[in-house]
C-alpha positions as CSV (number, residue, x, y, z in Angstrom):
1,X,17.6,-191.1,-80.0
2,X,20.7,-189.1,-80.6
3,X,20.6,-185.4,-79.6
4,X,21.9,-182.7,-81.9
5,X,22.8,-180.6,-78.8
6,X,26.5,-181.4,-78.9
7,X,26.8,-180.9,-82.6
8,X,24.9,-177.6,-82.7
9,X,26.3,-176.2,-79.4
10,X,29.0,-174.1,-81.1
11,X,27.4,-173.4,-84.4
12,X,27.9,-169.6,-84.1
13,X,31.6,-170.1,-83.6
14,X,31.7,-172.1,-86.8
15,X,29.9,-169.3,-88.6
16,X,32.4,-166.7,-87.7
17,X,35.3,-169.0,-88.6
18,X,33.9,-170.4,-91.8
19,X,31.5,-167.7,-93.1
20,X,30.2,-168.5,-96.5
21,X,29.9,-164.8,-97.3
22,X,33.1,-163.2,-96.0
23,X,36.7,-164.3,-95.6
24,X,37.5,-162.8,-92.2
25,X,41.0,-162.1,-91.0
26,X,41.9,-164.4,-88.1
27,X,41.0,-163.0,-84.7
28,X,39.4,-159.9,-86.2
29,X,36.8,-159.7,-83.4
30,X,39.5,-159.9,-80.7
31,X,41.5,-156.9,-81.9
32,X,41.6,-153.8,-79.6
33,X,41.5,-151.2,-82.4
34,X,38.0,-150.4,-83.7
35,X,39.3,-148.7,-86.8
36,X,41.4,-151.7,-87.7
37,X,38.4,-154.0,-87.2
38,X,36.2,-151.9,-89.4
39,X,38.7,-151.6,-92.2
40,X,39.2,-155.4,-92.1
41,X,35.5,-156.1,-92.3
42,X,35.0,-153.5,-95.0
43,X,37.9,-155.1,-97.0
44,X,36.5,-158.6,-96.6
45,X,33.0,-157.5,-97.6
46,X,34.2,-155.6,-100.7
47,X,36.4,-158.4,-101.9
48,X,33.8,-161.1,-101.3
49,X,32.2,-162.7,-104.4
50,X,29.8,-164.8,-102.3
51,X,27.9,-162.1,-100.3
52,X,24.3,-161.6,-101.0
53,X,23.9,-158.1,-99.7
54,X,25.8,-154.8,-100.1
55,X,29.3,-154.7,-98.7
56,X,28.1,-152.4,-95.9
57,X,25.3,-154.6,-94.9
58,X,27.4,-157.8,-95.1
59,X,30.1,-156.3,-92.9
60,X,27.7,-154.8,-90.4
61,X,25.7,-158.1,-90.2
62,X,28.8,-160.1,-89.5
63,X,29.8,-157.7,-86.7
64,X,26.3,-157.7,-85.2
65,X,26.2,-161.4,-85.5
66,X,29.4,-161.8,-83.5
67,X,28.3,-159.3,-80.8
68,X,24.9,-160.9,-80.4
69,X,26.1,-164.5,-80.3
70,X,28.9,-163.7,-77.8
71,X,26.2,-162.2,-75.6
72,X,26.9,-162.1,-71.9
73,X,30.2,-164.0,-72.5
74,X,31.7,-161.0,-74.4
75,X,34.1,-159.0,-72.3
76,X,32.6,-155.6,-71.6
77,X,35.7,-153.8,-72.7
78,X,35.8,-155.8,-76.0
79,X,32.1,-155.1,-76.5
80,X,32.8,-151.4,-76.3
81,X,35.6,-151.8,-78.9
82,X,33.2,-153.7,-81.2
83,X,30.4,-151.1,-80.8
84,X,32.9,-148.4,-81.8
85,X,33.8,-150.5,-84.8
86,X,30.2,-150.3,-85.9
87,X,30.5,-146.5,-85.9
88,X,33.7,-146.8,-87.8
89,X,32.1,-149.0,-90.4
90,X,29.3,-146.5,-90.9
91,X,32.0,-143.8,-91.4
92,X,34.0,-145.9,-93.8
93,X,30.9,-146.6,-95.9
94,X,29.8,-143.0,-95.7
95,X,26.6,-143.8,-93.8
């Protein structure tokens, strides 16, 4: 019996690289500027023709997905940047 473990091990990385809903700028989640991250996600969500939810929901979902999937492997300083990016996204969308 062949295990799917090796094939599915990095599925979350594939999602962030090859999202079917948003075309993300390369390395967006590694940037140090939360405003730049939020603007990029907003732009990607607003320009997407494949998303199923509102631009705000799509952008926030992708950011949350990345934060949750990185989990304990996410550098604490970068997690702080990404959490600030969530606030910036809310501001950009007027929420």
